[in-house]
N, C-alpha and C positions, 0 to 999 in steps of 0.2 A: 314201371319207371319209377323209383325212388323219387323224393323230393330231396333238393340238396340247397347248402346254404356252401358258398364257394370263398374260403379265405385270403385265399393270396393270389389276387387277380392282379393286373397292372397295369398303369396308365402313365402316358409321360404328359409333362406341362407347358405350355411356354416358357422359354430360357431357362429350362434344364434340360434339352436333348444334349447340350454338348459335353454334359457334365456323365453321359449316360451311353454316349457314344464309343468311349474307353474299351464299355464293357463287350462290344460286339467288334471290336475289332480282329480281326484276321475271319470275320465270319464274311462268307460271297455275298456281294452285293444284291443278289434277287432276294435272301433270304433278310437281310437288314431293311430294305424298301418293305416288306410285307410285315416285319415285326413294328415296323414306325407308321404302318398305315392301322392295322390292328391297336397298338396301343394310343394311337387318338383319335379312337373312335368309339364314340358311347353312347351310338345310337343303332344303326340297322346291320352291321356284322358283327358285333358285340352281343346284341342281345338276340339275335338268330343264333349264336350259337350256343348261346345261356340255353336258349327254350329246346335245341337239338339236344342238351344234355343233360336235361329237367333242371338246371339251377335256377331258383325263383330268386335270389339274389346274391349277388358279388360283393365282399368289400374289398374295393380297390384302396389301392396304394401305389405311391407314385417305383417305376423301378430306378432302382440304384444306381449308384451309390447318392446323387442327386447333390444338395448341399452339405453331406456331408464330408464331400469332396472338394468342397469349396473354400480355398486357403485363407478367405479374410472373413472373420468371424460376423463380422458386421452386417457383411450384406447375405451371409448364409442366415441371418435370423430375416432380414424384409424379402431375402426368395423363397424361404422355408414359408414364412404366412401366407405369399402369394400364392404359392402351389396349394395351400391347403383352400384358400379363396377360390381357386378354378377349379376343385376337385369338388367343394359345397357346392358351385353355381350347378357341375354336371351333376350333382344328385338329386338336385333340386328339380330338375327335368322330369327325371325318373325314381321318385319316394320310392316308392315302393321294390322297384329293383335292385336299386343301389346303396351298399352304405360306405362307410368310408374310416381307413386309418392314414391317421397323423402322420405328415412328415418332418422331422426335427430337427432344429441343429443344434445339433448335442455338441459344439466348440464349446458352446455355453448352457450350462446344464441348468441355469437359473430360467432362461428367454426358455428353452425347451422345457421346464414344466409349465412355463406361464402358456407358451404356444399349446401344449399339451391341454389344457384347461380351456385355453379358450375354443379348441377347436371341438373339445367332450359338451362342455356348455353349451356353448353359441350355436356353434354349427351342427351338433349333432351325430360326432363321430363318435364309433366305438373302443380307442382305441389307439396305437400308433405303430408302426412298423419303422423298426431303426435296423439299417445294412451294417450290421458290422463295424470294426473297431472306427475311431475318428482323428484322423493323423495319430495312429498310436496310442489313442486312448482308448479305453475298453470301461465296460459300463459297471464292472467291482471295485471301481476307484474311489476314494473317498469322496471325490470332487462330485460323484455323482449323487450322492447324498442326498441333496434336494431336489433332486429330479426322482428317486423310486419315494419320497416320501410322501410326493407330491402322488405320483404312478397308483399308490396305497391307498393315500383317502378317495381320488377319485373312482377306485373300484376298475376301474381296466384292464384289458392286457396290454404287455407290450410284446409285439411279434417279431423275433430278431430274426433277420430275414441275411443270407451269405451275403458278402462280401471280400473282396481280396484283400490278405493280409497287409500288412506295413510294407513288410519287405519279406523275398521268395525264400521261403523255404531250400535251402540244398539239395534235398529229394529230389524235387522237381526239377532240379537243371538239367536240360540235355532232353526232355521228357513234358513236350507241350501236353500231350492229349492227358496228361495228368490232370492241367490244372485245371482253375476255377470247377465249370459245374459236374467235371467229371469224379474228382477226388479232392482236389484243394480246399474248396469251397465247404467242404464238410466237416476236414480237420479244420478247419479255423474256426467257423462256427460251432459244432462242439466243444474244443477249445473256451472258448469265448463263453459260452453254457457253465461250463465245468467250471471257471472262475467265478460267478456268480454264486454257485453253491459253496467253494472252498473257502472264498475271501468273507464268507458270513456277511453276506447279501441278504439273504433269504432268511437270514438268524434276525437282523434286525427289521427287514421288513415283510415278516410273515402271511400281511395281506397281496405280496407282488406275483403278480402272473405273468410268466413268461409264456411266448408259443414261437415254438419249433417247426419247421415243414419237414417235409424228405422223413415222415415217422421218426423225427426226434434226433436225426441225425447220427445216428447208431447208438445212440445214449442208452435206449431199452435194452438193446443187447448186453451191456456193461456193468448193468449194476449192482453183482452179485461180485464182478472182481474194484470195481471200485469201494466196495464198503470191506470188503480182505483186505484190500492195501491200510486203508485209512485202519482199522482195529490192528494190523501186525506192525504197523512203523511209525503212525503218529499219532491214534487214541484223535479222543474230542476232547473238544479244546470250550472257551467262550465263543470263539466266532463260529464255530460249529461244534453243537449241542447234542447233534443228530446225526447219524450218518446218511451218504451222502446221499442212498437212495429214497429216505423222508424225504426231504427237500424235492428231490428231483421229481419224485411223484407227487408232491405237495402245490408247488409252486408251478411245474412247466406243465403244460398242453402238447398235444402234436397234432401235425395236419397229413393227412395223405399226399400232399405234393409233390410231383414228381416222383414218385412211389406208388405205383397200377402192380404190387403183388401182393398175393396172399401169405405168404411166409413172415415175412417182416408185419406186416399188417397182424397175424395175429400174434406174433412176440411182444407187439406193442401193446394191443390190448391186456393180453398175461400178465405184459410187464409192470405198465403203467396205469391201467385200469378202463374200464369200457367207458367209463364218465370222461377220459381226457384224450380221447383219440376224435378227429375230426375231419372232413372232407375239404379238400382243394383240388384245383387243377392245375395252376400258376402257370393261369393266360398269360400272355400267347406264346408263352416259352414250352408251353406242353400241348399236348392233344389233347382237345377236349371231348373227343368221340372213346379214347382211349380211357381217361377217366371216367368216365360214366359208363362204358361197359364194365370195368371192374366195380366199381361204386355198387352196381344193379346185379351182377353175376356172382361176386364173390361168395364164398359157404358160407352165410353167418343166417341167425335166425330174422326175422324180421325183423321184432322189437332193437336188436343191436342196431339191423343196418338204418334203422331212422334215426338212434341216437348219433349215430356215426355222422350220416348224410346230414342231418341236419338239425335235432334235438338238442348236442350237446353246444353248438354253435349258439342256440337259441338261447340258452343259460347263461353261458359265457357272455357273449354281447350282448346282454339284456335285448334282445330282439323280441320283436312283440308282431 
């Protein structure tokens, strides 16, 4: 069994459970109770599950959307800091097993940048996780330049996690099984990442690093198409001096969270490069044993398996 580092592993913090509950609306009560138990456990069950899957370290992040759903921006700042302090306390009890992604109040980009810096420099976290748009504001908008400047200076990744769009896309009306994790979140998250590419965020901040789960939310499969349409219809510009695939390959890394299939893994490796793909489970929303078996048995040479399972994460997150 190969040693693994998992990057999309969730928890719940006191005070933010009500912000999480709408994301499990309609799910059977027994499933919600199990998820709540697993999300609030940092000891027996979580560590046992990690051991059984060969996960030596899990980078923990708040189950979203957290404070990004909070209507009071000032309260969001306070709740985010409290959640990060809570996470830091849990990490301190198991410092060799856990790392952390900061939770940020994106309603206020300057406050989010300051909180990210505090979490990295004072609490020892490895970056941040952001759950999609914040009250209709996307990360490519100029108001967020102060945030991306700090991200680049700190040299830590931002994990862009799926979340609900601000408004429902008409194509999902009457088809509830297509919503959220089935397809809606993929469309929303891929679009959000492409906004960063096409708006020139990665041109302005070339050192910024974004992480996408689910083997890139379909982006690796579409690189040629993006480049073709820009070349044929729009051309390059000061905003985007290179074709989209250049920024996607340079500035975006991927994890296997929720995608335990050899064919898309091969596509991601071929399209993005072997250094850009990392293991994740998406605990407790995905099955750790399924993720373990996938990582341990998918046809890969030994060196590549080690890079995806833990080596790339150690390099990106500066883990020792």
